[in-house]
Each structure stands twice: as structure tokens, then as C-alpha cells.
C-alpha distance (Angstrom), angle and dihedral (degrees) to the residues before:
residue distance angle dihedral
F1 . . .
W2 3.79 . .
G3 3.86 109.2 .
P4 3.84 99.9 -112.4
L5 3.77 91.3 42.4
K6 3.80 90.9 50.0
R7 3.82 91.3 51.2
A8 3.81 91.1 47.6
K9 3.82 91.0 50.5
Q10 3.82 90.6 49.5
A11 3.81 91.5 48.1
G12 3.82 88.3 52.7
R13 3.83 90.3 50.9
N14 3.81 91.0 -111.4
M15 3.81 92.2 -61.6
S16 3.78 116.0 150.3
L17 3.76 113.9 -81.0
Q18 3.82 117.1 -126.0
E19 3.77 125.3 -146.3
V20 3.79 113.3 -115.5
I21 3.77 123.0 -159.3
R22 3.78 129.7 175.9
L23 3.81 124.3 -148.2
E24 3.73 127.5 -154.8
V25 3.81 112.5 -166.9
E26 3.75 124.9 -168.4
T27 3.83 111.2 -170.2
H28 3.77 128.9 -162.5
R29 3.84 115.4 -170.2
F30 3.75 127.5 -160.8
N31 3.77 126.6 -173.8
L32 3.74 121.9 -147.0
E33 3.80 108.9 -152.8
Q34 3.76 135.8 -176.6
E35 3.83 122.2 -171.1
N36 3.83 90.1 -7.9
E37 3.80 92.6 -56.0
Q38 3.78 119.7 120.2
K39 3.79 102.0 -127.0
I40 3.82 104.7 168.4
Q41 3.78 134.7 10.9
L42 3.79 121.5 -151.4
A43 3.79 119.3 -160.0
L44 3.78 119.9 -168.9
D45 3.82 111.1 -165.5
Q46 3.76 123.3 -166.7
V47 3.80 104.6 -159.1
T48 3.77 122.8 -165.6
A49 3.79 114.4 -169.7
M50 3.77 119.7 -160.9
G51 3.80 119.6 -165.1
P52 3.80 138.7 169.5
F53 3.76 119.9 -47.5
N54 3.83 93.1 23.6
I55 3.78 93.4 -68.3
Q56 3.81 109.6 161.9
K57 3.76 128.7 -175.6
R58 3.79 128.7 179.7
F59 3.73 130.3 -157.7
Y60 3.77 137.7 159.8
E61 3.78 131.9 -130.7
L62 3.78 127.2 -159.6
E63 3.78 112.5 -159.2
I64 3.79 120.8 -171.0
E65 3.79 115.7 -163.6
R66 3.77 129.9 -175.3
M67 3.77 113.3 -129.9
D68 3.84 114.7 165.8
G69 3.77 92.1 -20.4
T70 3.77 128.7 103.2
E71 3.80 129.5 -105.8
R72 3.83 85.8 -105.0
D73 3.84 90.1 56.1
L74 3.81 89.2 51.4
E75 3.83 91.9 48.4
R76 3.81 92.2 49.4
V77 3.81 94.0 50.9
S78 3.84 92.2 43.4
S79 3.81 91.0 48.9
F80 3.82 91.3 48.7
F81 3.81 91.7 56.5
L82 3.79 95.3 41.1
D83 3.82 91.7 49.0
T84 3.80 96.4 41.6
Y85 3.84 97.4 43.3
K86 3.84 100.1 25.4
D87 3.83 92.8 136.3
N88 3.78 92.8 53.4
L89 3.83 105.5 34.2
K90 3.79 122.9 77.4
L91 3.78 126.8 -179.7
A92 3.76 107.2 -121.8
P93 3.80 113.9 168.8
Q94 3.81 100.3 -170.7
A95 3.78 125.1 107.2
K96 3.82 116.6 -95.7
W97 3.80 93.5 -105.8
I98 3.84 92.3 54.5
K99 3.82 91.6 49.7
A100 3.80 89.8 47.4
L101 3.82 92.6 49.5
E102 3.81 91.2 50.9
L103 3.82 92.2 50.1
I104 3.79 92.1 46.9
R105 3.80 88.1 52.5
G106 3.80 89.8 52.4
R107 3.82 96.1 -107.7
E108 3.75 132.0 118.3
P109 3.82 117.3 -113.6
K110 3.81 118.2 -112.4
I111 3.79 111.3 -81.2
I112 3.81 129.3 -158.2
D113 3.80 117.8 -144.7
S114 3.79 106.1 -116.6
T115 3.82 96.5 -163.2
């Protein structure tokens, strides 16, 4: 074992060590309105994940949420972003912390084919 890791394991009475990551999330929200009704809300999250040994990874999430709009409104807005930014957007259903942990470990998060 590496010295600091050995000391940490001894201090923890040889219990299994758990990975710890920290997330900083900066959110920007935009409301799409029609006739003074909030139909759809867009949330753009900039997520910075910090892991052991000063490893940092950054990713972005775009969340589209139906407010007073219809399912059709939601489909139209989602389709717009998927069509316009198809080379840069990927559907990844996991929670932020799971995506962050995968990136910190050097792996790509699970992606859903949007076609």
C-alpha cells in the first residue's frame, strides 16, 4: 500500500475505504412562456466533480421540465435541442453523482441512443 493510504486504512481499523466525491453545481434556469403561462422550464447545470488526488471533471446537464405545458410542448422543445445540438447532446439518465463518479474513475457514463 501507498503510505498515506496505509495510514488511512489503519486509522479506519482496516475497514473498506469508500470513494468520496464532491459536486459543485451552478444552475441557470430559463422559462419558456406562451400567453403569460409558464409552459416549459429549461435548467442548464454546470457540474464540477472533485475526487481524490485533486481529480476534477466537468460536465453539463440540460434538463427540460414541463410546467403548465402539454406533453406535445415538451416533445417539441426536446426535439429542437436534440436536432439542433445532436453532436453535443447525449441522453444520460443517471443522477449527477453517478455520472461524476464514472468520469472520476475514467469511464464514460451510460448513454441512451436518442435516434
